[in-house]
C-alpha positions in Angstrom: 0.0 0.0 0.0 1.3 3.4 -0.9 1.6 5.8 2.0 0.8 9.5 1.5 4.2 11.0 2.3 3.6 14.3 0.5 3.3 17.5 2.6 1.1 20.6 2.4 -1.0 21.2 -0.6 0.5 18.1 -2.3 -0.8 15.9 0.5 -4.2 17.5 0.1 -4.3 16.7 -3.7 -2.9 13.2 -3.1 -5.8 12.4 -0.8 -8.2 13.2 -3.7 -6.2 10.8 -5.9 -6.4 8.0 -3.3 -10.1 8.6 -2.9 -10.6 8.4 -6.6 -8.7 5.1 -6.7 -11.0 3.8 -3.9 -14.1 4.7 -5.9 -12.6 3.1 -9.1 -11.6 0.0 -7.2 -15.1 -0.4 -5.8 -16.6 0.1 -9.2 -14.4 -2.5 -10.8 -14.8 -5.1 -8.1 -18.4 -4.7 -6.8 -21.4 -5.7 -9.0 -23.7 -3.7 -6.8 -21.6 -0.5 -7.3 -22.0 -1.0 -11.0 -25.7 -1.6 -10.7 -26.3 1.5 -8.5 -24.2 3.6 -10.8 -26.0 2.5 -13.9 -29.4 3.2 -12.2 -28.1 6.6 -11.1 -27.3 7.5 -14.7 -30.8 6.2 -15.9 -32.5 8.3 -13.2 -30.5 11.5 -14.1 -31.3 11.0 -17.8 -35.0 10.6 -16.9 -34.8 13.8 -14.7 -33.4 15.6 -17.7 -36.0 14.2 -20.1 -38.8 15.2 -17.7 -37.2 18.6 -17.1 -37.5 18.3 -13.4 -37.1 21.4 -11.2 -33.9 22.1 -9.3 -35.4 20.9 -6.0 -36.3 17.5 -7.5 -32.7 17.2 -8.9 -31.3 17.9 -5.4 -33.5 15.2 -3.9 -32.4 12.7 -6.6 -28.7 13.7 -6.2 -29.0 13.3 -2.4 -30.5 9.8 -2.7 -27.9 8.8 -5.3 -25.0 10.1 -3.2 -26.4 8.3 -0.1 -26.7 4.9 -1.9 -23.2 5.2 -3.5 -21.7 6.3 -0.2 -23.3 3.4 1.6 -22.0 1.0 -1.0 -18.5 2.4 -0.7 -18.6 2.0 3.1 -20.0 -1.5 2.8 -17.2 -2.4 0.4 -14.6 -1.0 2.9 -16.1 -2.8 5.8 -16.3 -6.1 4.0 -12.7 -5.8 2.8 -11.5 -5.0 6.3 -13.4 -7.9 7.9 -12.0 -10.3 5.2 -8.5 -9.1 6.1 -8.8 -9.4 9.9 -11.1 -12.4 10.0 -10.6 -14.7 7.1 -12.4 -17.5 9.0 -16.2 -17.4 9.3 -17.1 -15.8 12.6 -20.5 -14.6 14.0 -19.3 -11.1 14.6 -17.8 -10.8 11.1 -21.1 -11.9 9.7 -23.0 -9.4 11.9 -20.7 -6.6 10.7 -21.0 -7.5 7.1 -24.8 -8.0 7.3 -25.2 -4.6 9.1 -23.2 -2.8 6.5 -25.3 -4.5 3.7 -28.4 -3.4 5.7 -27.2 0.2 5.4 -27.0 -0.1 1.7 -30.5 -1.6 1.6 -31.9 1.1 3.7 -30.4 3.9 1.6 -31.6 2.1 -1.6 -35.1 2.0 -0.2 -34.9 5.7 0.6 -33.7 6.3 -3.0 -36.6 4.3 -4.4 -39.1 6.2 -2.3 -37.5 9.5 -3.4 -37.7 8.5 -7.0 -41.4 7.6 -6.7 -42.0 10.9 -5.0 -40.1 12.9 -7.6 -41.3 11.1 -10.8 -44.9 10.2 -9.9 -46.4 13.5 -11.0 -44.4 14.0 -14.2 -44.9 10.4 -15.3 -48.7 10.5 -14.6 -48.8 13.8 -16.6 -46.9 12.2 -19.4 -49.2 9.1 -19.5 -52.3 11.3 -19.4 -50.9 13.4 -22.3 -50.4 10.2 -24.3 -53.9 9.0 -23.7 -55.6 12.3 -24.7 
């Protein structure tokens, strides 16, 4: 593992590079990160197509950020547990399941947010098609 030995502003910018590497590593290795990212792009395209107001965009971005952050933390927790406890242990299972539960909870919030934001515009669109 590379240690951040830079100082001052270089250390500051190196921390961004390490964070980007972490996001990229999670995206490459975790199927759920890919799925969540794909769905986020689909939702943002739909928001643009329906020309949603800024407040709705902010709700969607909040939900997307929450899910991706939870997924990143879940990945970090699972990797750490696999490192320190390669054998099956009830506490390791509890920690992994709890981290996965955080992802599920944030994904449910994102789903509810999406339903709230898109319900009106989709109903209006369907009504327009039928008339």
